N, C-alpha and C positions, 0 to 999 in steps of 0.2 A: 185727535186732532195729531199732525205730523208737525215736529219742529222746526221743518223745513220753511214754514212759513214765515215769512220776512215783515219786518215794520212796513217796509213799502207797500207791500200786498195788503195789509192791514188799512193803510192809509188810501189806497186805491179801492178795497173794498167799501169804504165808509163814502168816499167821493162817490162811487156808482151808485149808492144809496141816497146822497144827497144829506148826509148826517153831518152834523157837526162834531167835534171832539167831546162835546159835552153832551150830545145825544148818545154817543156810544158809551162814553163813561157811566151815566146814569143807567143805562141797561146792563152794563156790566158790573155795576156796584163798585166802581173805580173813580177816581178822579180825573178831570180833562189833563191834568198835568203829567198824570202817570200814563194816560193814552198817547200822551206826547212822546214820553221817554221812550214808550214801546216802539212807536212809530219811526222814531230818529235812531234806534238801535241798529246798526249795520253789523255788529259782531255775533247777534244770537246769543246774548248773555243767557247764561243758564238760570241765573238768578231771576230773570223776569219770564222764564218758560211760564209758571203758573198764571201769570197775569196775561201774558200773549196767548195762552189756551182758553182763559176766560173771553177774551175779546173776539178769538175764533169763532167759539162755539156760539156766541151771540149772533156774529154775521152770518155763520151758516144755518142758523135757525130763521134767517131772513132770504134764506136762498142764493147765498153766496158759495161759490165754489173755488177753492186755491187750487191753481194749477201747478205743478211742479215741473212738466218738462213737455216738449223740448225746452222750453224757457219760462221762467216764473209769471204768473200772472193770477188774474181773478175773472170770474166770470158770472153773472147774477143769470139762474134758471129761471125760463118764465114760469110762471103759475101755472098749474094745471086743474081743469076742473076736478072736483072730487077731493078728497083728504088725503093728506101726507101720511106717511108710514106712523110717524110720532104721534098723529092724532087719532090713531084707530084704538079703539077699546069698545067694551061690549055693550056700551049705550049706543052704539052707532054700527053695529054689526047687524046689517040685512042681510 
């Protein structure tokens, strides 16, 4: 995860998925209040970096891509038929 992901991008990603703060918090193992703090942090506070990384990891696991240039944004990648790379293992190797 790149530390350039902003709180606004995390909030936008959550909105794209239709998730409440509570849903994201539960999936990331943090509180909804913590999600709110990260989403409203405009400074990129380094103390929040580990939590920001957790939230981003959860969102990326749901096919969210964080865009850095030319302008920051988020995108939902459509699901494809078949397995994602992180789902590949010996049991489904045909």
